[in-house]
One Martini backbone bead per residue (centre of mass of N, CA, C, O) as a GRO file, in nm:
protein
  108
    1LEU     BB    1   0.057   0.063  -0.020
    2ASP     BB    2   0.294   0.260  -0.002
    3ARG     BB    3   0.383   0.240  -0.297
    4PHE     BB    4   0.120   0.339  -0.420
    5CYS     BB    5   0.111   0.615  -0.277
    6GLU     BB    6   0.379   0.713  -0.396
    7LEU     BB    7   0.289   0.689  -0.689
    8LEU     BB    8   0.052   0.882  -0.666
    9ALA     BB    9   0.219   1.127  -0.576
   10ALA     BB   10   0.394   1.136  -0.834
   11VAL     BB   11   0.164   1.173  -1.041
   12VAL     BB   12   0.052   1.451  -0.898
   13GLY     BB   13   0.316   1.611  -0.791
   14ALA     BB   14   0.418   1.544  -0.508
   15GLY     BB   15   0.599   1.636  -0.268
   16GLU     BB   16   0.735   1.577   0.034
   17GLY     BB   17   0.519   1.793   0.192
   18GLU     BB   18   0.227   1.714   0.026
   19TYR     BB   19   0.232   1.434   0.186
   20THR     BB   20   0.052   1.175   0.380
   21LEU     BB   21   0.071   0.873   0.554
   22GLY     BB   22  -0.152   0.654   0.655
   23LYS     BB   23  -0.297   0.361   0.736
   24THR     BB   24  -0.549   0.397   0.492
   25CYS     BB   25  -0.428   0.675   0.373
   26ILE     BB   26  -0.395   0.972   0.178
   27PHE     BB   27  -0.259   1.301   0.225
   28LEU     BB   28  -0.337   1.592   0.049
   29ARG     BB   29  -0.194   1.901  -0.071
   30GLY     BB   30  -0.319   2.128  -0.260
   31LYS     BB   31  -0.236   2.059  -0.578
   32ALA     BB   32  -0.248   1.753  -0.531
   33ALA     BB   33  -0.550   1.737  -0.463
   34ALA     BB   34  -0.651   1.858  -0.731
   35ALA     BB   35  -0.515   1.647  -0.916
   36PHE     BB   36  -0.659   1.402  -0.798
   37GLU     BB   37  -0.947   1.491  -0.853
   38ALA     BB   38  -0.911   1.500  -1.160
   39LEU     BB   39  -0.828   1.201  -1.183
   40ALA     BB   40  -1.088   1.071  -1.046
   41THR     BB   41  -1.316   1.215  -1.238
   42GLY     BB   42  -1.155   1.169  -1.486
   43GLU     BB   43  -0.950   1.121  -1.731
   44PRO     BB   44  -0.660   0.989  -1.760
   45PRO     BB   45  -0.369   1.071  -1.834
   46SER     BB   46  -0.106   0.963  -2.036
   47ASP     BB   47   0.123   0.971  -1.795
   48VAL     BB   48  -0.023   0.755  -1.670
   49GLY     BB   49  -0.002   0.465  -1.559
   50LYS     BB   50  -0.137   0.163  -1.624
   51ALA     BB   51  -0.154   0.062  -1.331
   52LEU     BB   52  -0.323   0.295  -1.219
   53ALA     BB   53  -0.570   0.261  -1.401
   54ILE     BB   54  -0.633  -0.029  -1.311
   55LYS     BB   55  -0.665   0.031  -1.008
   56MET     BB   56  -0.900   0.234  -1.032
   57GLU     BB   57  -1.096   0.035  -1.165
   58GLU     BB   58  -1.095  -0.168  -0.935
   59TRP     BB   59  -1.214   0.027  -0.722
   60ARG     BB   60  -1.479   0.084  -0.866
   61LYS     BB   61  -1.578  -0.210  -0.864
   62ARG     BB   62  -1.575  -0.247  -0.557
   63GLU     BB   63  -1.775  -0.024  -0.492
   64LEU     BB   64  -2.012  -0.141  -0.651
   65LEU     BB   65  -2.017  -0.415  -0.508
   66ALA     BB   66  -2.065  -0.304  -0.223
   67ARG     BB   67  -2.337  -0.170  -0.286
   68PHE     BB   68  -2.476  -0.438  -0.376
   69MET     BB   69  -2.401  -0.631  -0.113
   70ARG     BB   70  -2.494  -0.495   0.152
   71PRO     BB   71  -2.792  -0.600   0.184
   72PHE     BB   72  -2.715  -0.904   0.193
   73LEU     BB   73  -2.528  -0.891   0.439
   74CYS     BB   74  -2.733  -0.776   0.637
   75ALA     BB   75  -2.935  -1.011   0.611
   76HIS     BB   76  -2.742  -1.234   0.700
   77ILE     BB   77  -2.687  -1.121   0.983
   78PHE     BB   78  -2.978  -1.119   1.078
   79ARG     BB   79  -3.031  -1.424   1.046
   80PHE     BB   80  -2.807  -1.520   1.233
   81ARG     BB   81  -2.910  -1.376   1.491
   82LEU     BB   82  -3.190  -1.505   1.494
   83LYS     BB   83  -3.098  -1.803   1.517
   84ARG     BB   84  -2.946  -1.765   1.782
   85LYS     BB   85  -3.192  -1.677   1.947
   86GLN     BB   86  -3.363  -1.930   1.895
   87ARG     BB   87  -3.167  -2.134   2.022
   88SER     BB   88  -3.170  -2.006   2.302
   89ALA     BB   89  -3.474  -2.035   2.352
   90VAL     BB   90  -3.481  -2.344   2.336
   91ARG     BB   91  -3.292  -2.397   2.574
   92ILE     BB   92  -3.463  -2.257   2.787
   93GLN     BB   93  -3.719  -2.425   2.743
   94ALA     BB   94  -3.590  -2.698   2.812
   95GLN     BB   95  -3.516  -2.632   3.101
   96VAL     BB   96  -3.798  -2.558   3.203
   97ARG     BB   97  -3.955  -2.815   3.111
   98GLY     BB   98  -3.776  -3.016   3.254
   99GLY     BB   99  -3.829  -2.910   3.540
  100GLN     BB  100  -4.137  -2.953   3.532
  101GLY     BB  101  -4.128  -3.258   3.487
  102ARG     BB  102  -3.967  -3.329   3.745
  103ALA     BB  103  -4.175  -3.208   3.943
  104ARG     BB  104  -4.411  -3.400   3.868
  105VAL     BB  105  -4.271  -3.666   3.942
  106GLN     BB  106  -4.223  -3.600   4.248
  107LEU     BB  107  -4.529  -3.560   4.325
  108SER     BB  108  -4.633  -3.864   4.246
   0.00000   0.00000   0.00000
């Protein structure tokens, strides 16, 4: 990730003090931020490496896929939690009903 961020900073023309690498993203300042915005919204210029263009397209596809999959993943998580609650309820019912059955047997 660091190498890609440094490549990205070099492509947008960011000098040594114009960008900072965070844990999950790159922070651009001034002209570098404007150049990146132009690069991200428009067609990449011809001097941008082919690898960068491929990587940006891959990110766009991932973003679209994430938007498409999010409702399905949320539904899956909801169903999983519901089944877990149902299993817990059945265990509690079994304990209570078993205790009630044992109490009836002792009374007889």
